[in-house]
C-alpha positions as CSV (number, residue, x, y, z in Angstrom):
1,M,0.0,0.0,0.0
2,S,1.3,3.4,-0.8
3,H,2.2,5.7,2.0
4,V,0.9,9.3,2.4
5,T,2.6,12.0,4.3
6,G,1.3,13.3,7.6
7,A,0.4,16.6,6.0
8,V,-1.7,15.1,3.2
9,L,-3.4,12.8,5.7
10,A,-4.2,15.7,8.0
11,L,-5.8,17.6,5.1
12,L,-8.0,14.6,4.2
13,L,-9.2,14.2,7.7
14,A,-9.8,17.9,8.4
15,G,-13.2,19.4,9.0
16,C,-14.8,17.2,11.7
17,G,-13.8,15.7,15.0
18,P,-10.3,14.9,16.3
19,P,-7.9,13.3,13.8
20,A,-7.7,9.6,13.6
21,A,-4.7,7.5,14.7
22,P,-2.0,7.3,12.0
23,A,-2.2,4.4,9.5
24,S,0.6,2.6,11.2
25,A,-1.2,2.4,14.6
26,P,-2.0,-1.1,15.8
27,A,-5.4,-2.5,14.9
28,A,-8.3,-2.1,17.3
29,A,-8.7,-4.9,19.8
30,P,-11.4,-7.3,18.8
31,A,-14.8,-6.7,20.5
32,P,-16.0,-9.2,23.1
33,A,-18.1,-12.1,22.0
34,A,-21.8,-11.4,21.6
35,A,-25.0,-13.4,21.0
36,G,-25.3,-14.3,17.4
37,F,-21.7,-13.8,16.6
38,P,-19.6,-15.0,14.8
39,R,-22.0,-14.6,11.8
40,D,-21.9,-14.4,8.1
41,V,-23.5,-11.5,6.3
42,A,-24.4,-11.8,2.6
43,A,-23.9,-8.5,0.8
44,P,-25.9,-7.3,-2.3
45,D,-22.7,-7.3,-4.3
46,G,-22.2,-11.0,-3.8
47,A,-19.6,-10.8,-1.1
48,T,-20.0,-12.7,2.2
49,L,-18.6,-11.0,5.4
50,R,-17.5,-13.1,8.3
51,L,-17.9,-11.0,11.4
52,L,-16.5,-12.4,14.6
53,A,-18.1,-9.9,16.9
54,P,-20.3,-6.7,16.6
55,P,-18.2,-4.1,14.9
56,Q,-17.0,-1.3,17.2
57,R,-15.2,0.9,14.7
58,V,-17.6,1.3,11.8
59,V,-16.9,3.8,8.9
60,G,-19.7,5.0,6.6
61,G,-18.7,5.9,3.1
62,S,-21.4,8.4,2.1
63,S,-23.8,10.8,3.7
64,G,-26.8,8.5,3.1
65,V,-25.1,5.5,4.6
66,G,-23.9,7.8,7.5
67,D,-27.5,8.8,8.2
68,I,-28.6,5.2,8.4
69,L,-25.6,4.2,10.6
70,C,-26.3,7.1,13.0
71,E,-29.8,5.7,13.5
72,L,-28.4,2.3,14.5
73,L,-25.2,3.1,16.5
74,P,-24.1,5.5,19.2
75,P,-21.3,7.9,18.2
76,E,-18.6,5.9,20.0
77,R,-19.1,2.9,17.6
78,L,-18.4,5.0,14.5
79,A,-14.7,5.3,13.7
80,G,-15.4,7.9,11.0
81,L,-17.9,9.6,8.7
82,P,-17.7,11.5,5.5
83,D,-17.5,15.3,6.1
84,Q,-20.2,15.7,3.4
85,M,-22.6,14.9,6.1
86,R,-22.2,18.4,7.4
87,A,-24.2,19.6,4.3
88,Y,-26.2,16.5,3.2
89,S,-27.5,14.7,6.3
90,S,-29.7,15.2,9.4
91,H,-26.4,15.7,11.3
92,R,-25.2,19.1,10.4
93,A,-24.9,21.1,13.6
94,D,-21.4,21.8,14.8
95,A,-22.4,20.4,18.3
96,D,-23.8,17.2,16.9
97,P,-22.0,14.3,18.7
98,Y,-21.8,12.3,15.5
99,L,-19.8,15.1,13.9
100,Q,-17.3,15.0,16.7
101,R,-16.1,11.7,15.3
102,P,-13.1,11.8,12.9
103,C,-14.2,12.7,9.3
104,F,-12.7,12.2,5.9
105,H,-13.2,14.1,2.7
106,V,-12.3,11.5,0.0
107,F,-13.5,7.9,0.2
108,A,-10.0,6.4,-0.5
109,A,-8.1,3.6,1.1
110,E,-5.5,5.7,2.9
111,P,-7.7,8.0,4.9
112,V,-10.2,5.2,5.7
113,L,-7.5,2.8,6.9
114,A,-6.1,5.6,9.1
115,L,-9.4,5.3,11.1
116,R,-8.6,1.6,11.9
117,P,-12.1,0.4,11.0
118,D,-13.4,-3.1,11.7
119,L,-16.2,-2.6,9.2
120,V,-16.6,-0.2,6.2
121,V,-20.0,0.4,4.6
122,A,-20.0,1.9,1.1
123,D,-22.6,2.8,-1.5
124,H,-22.6,0.8,-4.7
125,W,-21.6,3.9,-6.7
126,Q,-18.4,4.6,-4.7
127,P,-15.0,3.6,-6.1
128,A,-14.7,-0.2,-6.4
129,E,-10.9,0.1,-6.2
130,T,-11.2,1.6,-2.7
131,A,-13.3,-1.3,-1.5
132,A,-10.8,-3.7,-3.1
133,R,-7.8,-2.1,-1.4
134,L,-9.6,-2.1,2.0
135,R,-10.4,-5.8,1.6
136,E,-6.7,-6.5,0.7
137,A,-5.8,-4.8,3.9
138,G,-8.1,-7.2,5.8
139,V,-11.0,-4.8,6.5
140,P,-14.5,-6.2,6.0
141,V,-16.3,-4.0,3.5
142,L,-20.1,-4.1,3.0
143,V,-21.2,-2.5,-0.3
144,I,-25.0,-1.9,-0.1
145,D,-27.3,-1.6,-3.1
146,K,-28.7,1.6,-4.5
147,L,-30.5,4.0,-2.1
148,E,-33.4,5.7,-3.9
149,R,-36.7,4.2,-3.0
150,L,-37.8,3.8,0.6
151,D,-37.8,0.1,0.1
152,D,-34.1,0.4,-0.7
153,V,-33.6,2.1,2.6
154,R,-35.7,-0.5,4.4
155,A,-33.5,-3.2,3.0
156,A,-30.3,-1.3,3.9
157,L,-31.5,-0.8,7.5
158,R,-32.1,-4.5,8.0
159,L,-28.9,-5.4,6.4
160,L,-26.8,-3.0,8.4
161,G,-28.7,-3.9,11.6
162,R,-27.7,-7.5,11.1
163,A,-24.1,-6.6,10.3
164,V,-23.6,-4.5,13.4
165,G,-25.7,-6.6,15.7
166,E,-28.5,-4.1,16.1
167,E,-31.5,-5.9,14.5
168,S,-33.9,-4.7,17.2
169,R,-32.9,-1.1,16.7
170,A,-33.3,-1.4,12.9
171,E,-36.8,-2.7,13.4
172,A,-37.7,0.1,15.8
173,V,-36.5,2.7,13.2
174,L,-38.7,1.0,10.6
175,A,-41.7,0.9,12.9
176,D,-41.3,4.7,13.4
177,V,-41.1,5.2,9.7
178,D,-44.2,3.2,9.1
179,A,-46.2,5.1,11.8
180,R,-45.2,8.4,10.2
181,I,-46.2,7.3,6.8
182,A,-49.6,6.2,8.1
183,R,-50.1,9.6,9.6
184,L,-49.3,11.3,6.3
185,A,-51.7,9.0,4.4
186,A,-54.5,9.6,7.0
187,A,-54.6,13.4,6.4
188,P,-53.9,14.3,2.7
189,G,-56.1,17.4,2.9
190,A,-56.4,19.5,-0.2
191,R,-53.1,18.5,-1.6
192,R,-54.2,15.0,-2.6
193,G,-53.3,14.2,-6.2
194,L,-51.9,17.6,-7.1
195,R,-49.3,17.4,-9.8
196,V,-45.8,18.3,-8.5
197,L,-42.5,18.9,-10.1
198,A,-39.2,18.7,-8.1
199,Y,-37.1,21.2,-10.0
200,T,-33.6,22.5,-9.8
201,N,-31.9,25.1,-11.9
202,G,-28.4,26.4,-11.1
203,G,-28.4,28.9,-14.0
204,T,-27.1,26.5,-16.6
205,G,-30.3,24.6,-17.3
206,G,-33.1,22.9,-15.4
207,W,-33.4,19.4,-14.1
208,A,-36.5,17.5,-12.9
209,A,-36.7,14.4,-10.7
210,G,-38.6,11.6,-12.5
211,G,-39.5,8.1,-11.5
212,G,-37.1,6.0,-9.5
213,T,-35.7,8.9,-7.6
214,S,-35.8,9.7,-3.9
215,A,-37.8,12.9,-4.8
216,D,-40.4,10.8,-6.6
217,E,-40.7,8.8,-3.3
218,W,-41.2,11.8,-1.0
219,I,-43.7,13.4,-3.5
220,T,-45.8,10.2,-3.5
221,L,-45.6,9.7,0.3
222,A,-47.0,13.3,0.7
223,G,-50.1,12.2,-1.2
224,L,-49.1,14.0,-4.4
225,S,-48.5,13.0,-8.0
226,N,-45.0,13.4,-9.6
227,A,-45.8,15.2,-12.9
228,V,-42.8,13.5,-14.6
229,A,-43.0,10.0,-13.0
230,A,-43.1,8.4,-16.5
231,R,-39.5,9.7,-17.1
232,E,-36.9,7.7,-15.2
233,G,-34.2,9.4,-13.2
234,H,-33.1,13.0,-13.2
235,V,-33.9,14.5,-16.6
236,R,-33.0,17.8,-18.3
237,F,-35.9,20.2,-18.3
238,A,-36.1,23.3,-20.5
239,Y,-38.3,26.3,-19.8
240,E,-40.5,25.2,-22.8
241,E,-41.1,21.8,-21.1
242,L,-41.8,23.5,-17.8
243,L,-44.4,25.8,-19.3
244,A,-46.0,23.0,-21.3
245,L,-46.3,20.8,-18.2
246,D,-47.5,23.6,-16.0
247,P,-47.5,21.7,-12.7
248,D,-49.8,22.6,-9.8
249,V,-46.8,22.8,-7.4
250,L,-43.1,23.3,-7.8
251,V,-40.7,22.0,-5.1
252,V,-37.2,23.5,-5.2
253,P,-34.1,23.1,-3.0
254,G,-32.9,25.9,-0.8
255,P,-31.2,26.9,2.5
256,D,-32.1,25.6,5.9
257,N,-33.3,29.1,6.8
258,P,-36.9,29.4,5.4
259,D,-36.5,33.2,5.3
260,E,-33.7,32.9,2.7
261,R,-34.1,32.0,-1.0
262,G,-32.0,29.6,-2.9
263,G,-30.9,30.1,-6.5
264,T,-33.7,28.0,-8.0
265,E,-36.5,29.7,-6.1
266,S,-35.2,33.1,-7.0
267,L,-35.0,32.2,-10.7
268,V,-38.5,30.6,-10.8
269,R,-40.0,33.6,-9.0
270,S,-38.3,36.3,-11.1
271,E,-37.8,34.8,-14.6
272,P,-40.2,36.7,-17.0
273,L,-40.6,33.6,-19.2
274,L,-42.1,31.7,-16.3
275,A,-44.6,34.3,-15.2
276,G,-47.5,32.3,-16.5
277,L,-46.8,29.2,-14.5
278,R,-49.8,28.0,-12.4
279,A,-47.6,27.3,-9.4
280,R,-46.0,30.8,-9.6
281,R,-49.4,32.5,-10.0
282,R,-50.9,30.7,-7.0
283,G,-47.8,30.9,-4.9
284,L,-47.4,27.2,-4.7
285,I,-43.6,27.0,-4.7
286,V,-42.3,24.9,-1.8
287,T,-38.7,25.1,-0.7
288,L,-37.1,22.1,1.0
289,S,-33.7,22.3,2.5
290,S,-31.1,21.1,0.0
291,W,-30.2,18.1,2.2
292,L,-33.8,16.9,2.3
293,F,-34.3,17.5,-1.4
294,S,-31.5,15.1,-2.1
295,T,-31.8,12.7,0.8
296,N,-31.5,9.0,0.2
297,S,-32.0,7.7,3.7
298,Q,-34.9,7.2,6.1
299,N,-35.1,11.0,5.9
300,I,-37.2,10.6,2.7
301,V,-40.1,10.4,5.2
302,T,-38.9,13.7,6.8
303,A,-38.9,15.3,3.4
304,A,-42.5,14.1,2.7
305,E,-43.6,15.5,6.1
306,Q,-42.1,18.9,5.5
307,L,-43.4,19.1,1.9
308,A,-46.9,18.2,3.2
309,S,-46.8,20.7,6.0
310,R,-45.5,23.6,3.9
311,L,-47.8,22.9,1.0
312,D,-50.9,22.7,3.3
313,A,-50.0,26.1,4.7
314,L,-49.7,27.6,1.2
315,L,-52.9,26.0,-0.1
316,A,-54.8,27.6,2.8
317,E,-53.9,31.0,1.4
318,A,-53.6,30.4,-2.3
319,P,-55.9,32.1,-4.8
320,P,-58.1,29.8,-7.0
């Protein structure tokens, strides 16, 4: 394995909690035996992990994975998290105990090995070469399947619950998710069936979230209809298409502070070419925090709840 200098390693680990031990530090002592361990865990990518005891130094490779792991484990069982969680997870406050753990900026072998993990959990889209190098170094790596639909998240929660010995906790999280979904379905109000477009535009062209996306999931959970559900994935969306579609509601990403406007909202509200949009005329433009707009964890339900609540308030005051 190639060796990195202390300066480079410090840079990679900057931004979150205290730095990890250097890569040459001795491996963490094995955890004491626990009921159900040793156990084999079958991963979606075909690998089988042999875990001798519940992992005590877990590393999550992405913000979505990190959000799930933080629901299952206390901070002290997480050896490291990606610093992207500061912007794209439910753990964003400086005082959050999970962000006091060491963090890394790049999911690469050297900074991850420096954390001395006994389990690494990665998304399927993260670099395969990183997973391969970690396995060569003797680290168990669990690569989970895609995280888009809530069913994907359910499967990941159960899989990770088994891997870390927290099956009961995983089922408790899922029970809470199901209860919240039931409450949403029980009170759809005037929003039921409205045609919604989840839209972003950074000034270089627009994008819409079609079927098979996490946005499609939170739109549906809120009792609404995704106006472009027939188009799979995130698709380019020109002004002409937006005007022709003329959705009832636009949902756009923005800052956490509801009193501030993000770039997409400012553009939609001020662009003369979009003045005729039904959603703009009726004031039915809903802003979700950027992290919720793009979430791919159990917080899909949180996004649906916030969309429903904010849209209900707007509908109560909207003109016909």
